[in-house]
N, C-alpha and C positions, 0 to 999 in steps of 0.2 A: 882019434887023439883028442884028449880033453886038456884045455888050457886052464890053469888056475888064475883067477882074477884077484890080484892083491893090490890093485890100483888105489882102492879106497880104504881108509882107516876107520877107526871107531867113531871119530867125530862126524865123518860123512854118513856113516850108517845111522847115527843118532839123528842127524838132520833129516835123512830120508824117512825115518820112523815118525818124526814130528810132522813132516809134510803129509805122509799117508794118513795120520790121525786127523789132521786138520781137514784134508779133503773129504774124509769119510764123515766127519761131523758137520762141517760148515759149508761144504760145496755140494756133495752128492745129493742130499735131501732136497736141494733147491734147483738143481741143474735143469730139470725139465721145464720148470716155470720160467727160468731165465731164458732158455732157448725159445720158449713160446712168446715171451714178451720182448725178446731182443735186447735185454738189458740185465746186467748183473747188479744186485743190490749193493749199494755203497758200503753198507756195514761190513760185508765180507772183506773188503779191502782194509778197513780199519782193524778188523780182527786179525787179518794176516800180518799187518804191521805190528800190532801188539805182541804177536807171537814171534816176531823177529824174522818173518819170512820174506819181507820186502827189503830191497837195498842191501843185500849181503856184501856187496863189493864197496859200499860206501862206508867211510870211517864212522865209528860211533859218535865222534864229536860233531859230525854233521847230520846225525839222525839215522845212520845206517845200522844194519844188524850187527 
């Protein structure tokens, strides 16, 4: 038996696509170095914030996504 998953709508799928693209471009190329050094570059956090990937539950008026 196969269950149809319709829990998520177009907005959620668009967000997932954005996250996938961000990870492929901004995270994956640097992951090994970050693991080796034990630290993630600060710039990736700034980049994630600029893309609206941080603080999605925080109201925009307070700087959230």
